[in-house]
N, C-alpha and C positions, 0 to 999 in steps of 0.2 A: 156878480164876477160870480162865473160858472167854475170851476175846478173840477178837473174831469184826473183819472189815476188808471192811468196806465203798467201793467206788471212786466216784468221779463224775466226769465228761469234761464241760467247755466246747468248746462249736463255739463258732467266731464267724466274721460271713462279713459283709462291708457291701457295701450297693451303692446306688449312690443316692439319700444320705441315710437310706439307711435299715438297718438292723443289726439282727440277726438271732442269739440263741442259743440252741443247742440244748444242755440238762442232758442227760446220758444214765448213769442209774448199774442199777449191776453188785451184784449184791450175790453171797454168798457161798453161796452155792446155782448159781450161775449166770445167775438172771433179769435180765432187763434193762428199763427203764426210762425212754421216752424224753419229753423235754414240750419246748417252745421257750417263746421270747420276741423280743419287738420294741421296739424303739427309731428315734421318726422326728427326724430333725432337722428344727427350724421351720427354714426358710428364711432368717429373719431374725436368728437365734440364727448366734452362732460356731460352726466344725465343732472340735468338742475328741472324739476319733474316744477316748478312756477313759472319754468320761461316757453314749455309745451306746452302749461294751465294760456299764460296770455296770448303768444302764439294764436293756438285756435282759436278761444274767445275773439279777436280780434277777428279775427276772420267767421267765424261765426256773425257774431252784432253786423260786421258791413254784406254779408251775405241776406242776413235781415233789412238789415236800413234798404237792400234791391229791391224786396219783395216788398215790400211796403213802397216804394218807390212806384211798384207794379200796378200792388190794388188801390193808388189814389189814382192811378191813371184809370185802370178801368171804371172807377168811380165817374171820373170825370169826363169822361166818352159817355159813358151810361146816361150822365143824362143832359152832356151837348153833343151827343151824336157826329161828332165830328171826333178823328184823332189825334192821339194825344202823345205827346213819347215826353218823360221828365227826366229829367240826370239831377244826383245827383252828385 
């Protein structure tokens, strides 16, 4: 059995009612992929920072998943020399 470990770090910043999350994936091969997501506080809503963190992080992780699918498609194309479209 082969076990691998990939790490994802999430960095959050908040400024002026906007939360930005950057998700960084480090593969076992040393590759690094970054993606970001944002959440904005509606001026009429109560400020609950945890909700902004959750939304921004979910959006960053979703964007990261799509980036990883694109990388996998490129790798498959390099091996097969055929166009590939992966959907998640």
